[in-house]
N, C-alpha and C positions, 0 to 999 in steps of 0.2 A: 916159501915163497919167505924170506925176512922180513923185518921191521923196516928195516932200510929201502929194500926195493919198494915195497908196501906203499913208504911214503914216497920216493920219487914218483911213483904209477900214478898215487893219488892226484899229486903237484900237478903231472903231465896232463892228466884228464880234466882238471880244474883250468889249465892254462889253456888248452885248447876244446872248451866247452862251450857250444854255442847254441841258444835258444833261439835263434833267427835264422836258420836256414831254412831256405823255402822248400817246399813242396815242390811235385813234378810239375804241375799245373800253376803253379805260380811265377814262374819263369816269365821274362817281360820276350818278347818275341818279336814286337814289331820291328818293322826293318824302317819305318819310316823316322826313328830315334834320331837324332844325329850325332848326340853323345854318345860318347867311347865311353862300356862299361867294363872297365878293366877286373876282373873276378880277384885279384888280389888283393885291391883296394876294396870292394865289397866285402869280403871274408874281413879283413883290416876291421874295418868299422860295423861287421855283427860282431866281433870278439868283444870290440871297446863297448860296444852297447850293450851286450850280455855282460860284462864285466860291473858296468853301470847298475845296470837292472837289477841284478840279484842280491847285491847289499843295500840297495835303497827298497828293494822287496822285503829283506828280510830284517832291515832297521822300522820301516813302517809296523811289520807283524809284530816286531818287539814292542815297540809303542803303545800298540792297541791293546795289545796282551798287558803289558803295565800299567795303563790305563784301567783294565778291564779291575784286576787284580785291586788297585789302590783305591779305586772309585767307592765311596761308602754304599752299603745293602741296606737298605728299607726292610725294617722287620716290625713286625705289629704284635705288641704283648698285650693282652688282655688281663687286669687285675678284678678279680672278684670281691666282693666285702672290702669296698675300699674305704677307709676312713677321711673324715675331711684334711685330717693332719698331713695324710700321705698325698692327698689330693693336691692342696696347696704344697708338697713338696716337688710334684712332678709337677707339677705348672711352673714353678720356678726353674726348675732343669729344664725342659721341653714344652715351653711355652707355644712355640710355633707350630709345633707339629702334635701337641696333645689333644686329644678326640674322647668325647664321651659318646660312645653308643650304647645309651641307656634305653630298654624296651619299655619299659615299666618305672615309673615314678616312686622311689623308696620313700619320699615324705610326703603324706597329702599336702594340698594346695592351702589347706585351711589352718599348717600349723604356719605359715610364715606372709601370708595373702589372709586381710580382712578388709572387708566393707560396709559400712554403715554409713547408709543415705538418710541425709537430711535432707528436709523441704525448706523452702522458703517460707515464711510465716503465710504469706497471702495465700501461695499456692498448697497450703495443708490446709486452708482455712474451709469453711462451709462456704465461702460466696463462689467456690471454683467447683460446686457438686453440679450432678445434671437437674437435682431437683432444683436447685436455686435458677439455674440458666433457664429452666423452662418456665420457671416462675415469672419471669422477668418478660417473657413472650403471653401474656393472658389475653385471651380474643374476649373477654370481658371486659378488658380494663376501661372502656369507657361508660362502663356504666357505674364505676364507683367514685367518690366523690374528689374533687381536682386537689385537694391538699391529702389525699391517701398517695405513699410511696409507690404503691403498684402501678398506680397510672403512669406515672412519669419515668418508674426505674429502667424500660426500655432505653428510650433517650441519653439519660443520667450515663449508662454505662457504657452504650456502644459512644458516648460523647471520647471519652478518654480512651480507646483504643483506633 
């Protein structure tokens, strides 16, 4: 077989290739169908459908493969012993995709967090201590003199709250 005859053989097979030939059980045996079905017209439609279907299938597969090849692939890169300079550079280049899955803290909190508690002078005075509050509610306050603060302390303090 020469190259020329091989080419014509391939061309003939492509020209007469039909993927829509029905199986034996697929033929319509209805006698109630009034429309005449010419086998030549049916074969012609099947060949046209094949000639349309095969290029469309090849084109769609080509586009899908091209999209799969061109689309960017995600990669995870772990950088150990990162410096603040390198982290700043990476955050500028990859701000929306950069993540830091740290499992332990490299720097203790006390290096950058400090807290000093200051109380209001009244809150830190002796007048809010437990002993002072209990002293306001003396059971024997009525036995003291009238001008003694302890007799009226309870009413004076509760008046302001």
